[in-house]
C-alpha positions as CSV (number, residue, x, y, z in Angstrom):
1,X,-0.1,0.1,0.0
2,X,3.2,2.3,0.5
3,X,4.6,1.7,-2.3
4,X,1.2,2.3,-4.3
5,X,1.1,5.7,-2.7
6,X,4.7,6.8,-2.9
7,X,4.3,5.9,-6.8
8,X,1.2,8.1,-6.8
9,X,2.6,10.9,-5.0
10,X,5.5,10.3,-7.2
11,X,4.1,10.7,-10.2
12,X,1.9,13.6,-9.2
13,X,4.9,15.3,-8.1
14,X,7.1,14.4,-11.3
15,X,4.1,15.8,-13.0
16,X,4.2,19.2,-11.1
17,X,8.0,19.6,-10.9
18,X,8.7,18.9,-14.8
19,X,6.0,21.3,-15.5
20,X,7.1,24.2,-13.3
21,X,10.6,23.5,-14.3
22,X,9.3,23.8,-18.4
23,X,11.5,19.5,-18.7
24,X,10.2,17.2,-21.0
25,X,10.5,13.9,-19.8
26,X,8.8,10.4,-20.8
27,X,6.8,9.3,-18.5
28,X,8.5,6.7,-16.2
29,X,11.3,9.2,-16.3
30,X,9.0,11.9,-14.6
31,X,7.7,9.2,-12.1
32,X,10.9,8.7,-10.9
33,X,12.2,11.8,-10.5
34,X,9.1,12.5,-8.5
35,X,9.8,9.0,-6.4
36,X,13.0,10.4,-5.9
37,X,12.0,14.0,-4.7
38,X,9.3,12.8,-2.5
39,X,12.3,10.6,-1.1
40,X,14.5,13.3,-0.4
41,X,12.1,16.0,0.5
42,X,10.8,13.5,3.4
43,X,14.2,13.0,4.4
44,X,14.9,16.5,4.6
45,X,11.7,17.7,6.6
46,X,12.1,15.4,8.9
47,X,15.9,16.5,9.4
48,X,14.3,20.2,9.4
49,X,11.5,19.4,11.8
50,X,14.0,17.2,14.1
51,X,15.9,20.1,14.3
52,X,13.5,22.7,14.6
53,X,11.8,20.3,17.6
54,X,15.4,20.5,19.1
55,X,15.8,23.9,19.2
56,X,11.7,24.7,20.4
57,X,12.8,22.1,22.9
58,X,15.7,24.1,24.2
59,X,14.1,27.4,23.9
60,X,11.1,26.1,26.0
61,X,13.7,24.5,28.7
62,X,15.4,28.5,28.9
63,X,11.9,30.4,29.0
64,X,10.6,27.6,32.0
65,X,13.9,28.3,33.5
66,X,13.2,31.7,33.5
67,X,9.6,31.4,34.8
68,X,11.5,29.4,38.1
69,X,13.8,32.0,38.8
70,X,10.6,34.4,38.5
71,X,9.2,32.9,40.7
72,X,12.0,32.2,43.5
73,X,12.4,35.9,43.4
74,X,8.9,36.9,43.6
75,X,8.7,34.6,46.8
76,X,12.0,35.7,48.3
77,X,10.5,39.7,48.2
């Protein structure tokens, strides 16, 4: 089922990419380019989400620590 989905998405992506780039390719080449693009694009998106997730976690930790410091200062005064 996943292979069929990848082929359908790859065909659509390849078709759109060849039209946007104004490139003429055979149907098989269009599908192959689309599938390769889907695999590479998926990997890039996952890496970006992982990186931004780590950064977001760090920012959240810093903000949390700042709230704790603020609360401790308020309790002391």
